C-alpha positions as CSV (number, residue, x, y, z in Angstrom):
1,X,83.0,35.5,-14.8
2,X,80.4,37.8,-13.5
3,X,77.5,36.7,-15.8
4,X,74.4,35.6,-13.9
5,X,73.0,32.5,-15.5
6,X,69.5,32.5,-16.7
7,X,68.9,28.7,-16.7
8,X,70.5,25.5,-15.4
9,X,71.9,25.0,-18.9
10,X,73.7,28.4,-18.8
11,X,75.0,27.6,-15.4
12,X,76.4,24.3,-16.7
13,X,78.0,26.0,-19.6
14,X,79.5,28.7,-17.4
15,X,80.9,26.0,-15.0
16,X,82.4,24.0,-17.9
17,X,84.1,27.1,-19.4
18,X,85.5,28.0,-16.0
19,X,86.9,24.5,-15.6
20,X,88.5,24.7,-19.0
21,X,90.1,28.0,-18.1
22,X,91.4,26.5,-14.8
23,X,92.9,23.5,-16.7
24,X,94.6,25.9,-19.2
25,X,96.0,27.9,-16.4
26,X,97.4,24.8,-14.7
27,X,99.0,23.7,-17.9
28,X,100.8,27.1,-18.4
29,X,103.6,25.7,-16.2
30,X,104.2,22.8,-18.5
31,X,106.1,23.6,-21.7
32,X,105.2,20.3,-23.4
33,X,101.5,21.0,-23.0
34,X,101.1,23.6,-25.9
35,X,99.0,21.1,-28.0
36,X,96.8,20.3,-25.1
37,X,96.2,24.0,-24.3
38,X,95.4,24.6,-27.9
39,X,92.8,21.8,-27.8
40,X,91.3,23.1,-24.6
41,X,91.0,26.6,-26.2
42,X,89.1,25.1,-29.1
43,X,86.8,23.3,-26.7
44,X,86.3,26.6,-24.7
45,X,85.4,28.4,-27.9
46,X,82.9,25.7,-28.8
47,X,81.3,26.0,-25.3
48,X,81.2,29.7,-25.8
49,X,79.3,29.3,-29.0
50,X,76.8,27.0,-27.3
51,X,76.4,29.5,-24.5
52,X,75.8,32.3,-26.9
53,X,73.1,30.2,-28.7
54,X,71.5,29.4,-25.3
55,X,71.6,33.1,-24.2
56,X,70.0,34.1,-27.5
57,X,67.2,31.5,-27.1
58,X,66.5,32.7,-23.6
59,X,66.5,36.3,-24.6
60,X,64.0,35.6,-27.4
61,X,61.6,34.0,-25.0
62,X,61.6,37.1,-22.7
């Protein structure tokens, strides 16, 4: 991700999303992990929603 964080909260969300992506990538080699990858994708999407809200809040302050 090349997005430059605007706040510590954004940095934390970016880090969390990157960690989820890394976990999903690691699980790609395990066939029995489809359900776990699906759950991680849902968590990633929730984090993305939080990040979008945070970006909008920061942009409205500027």
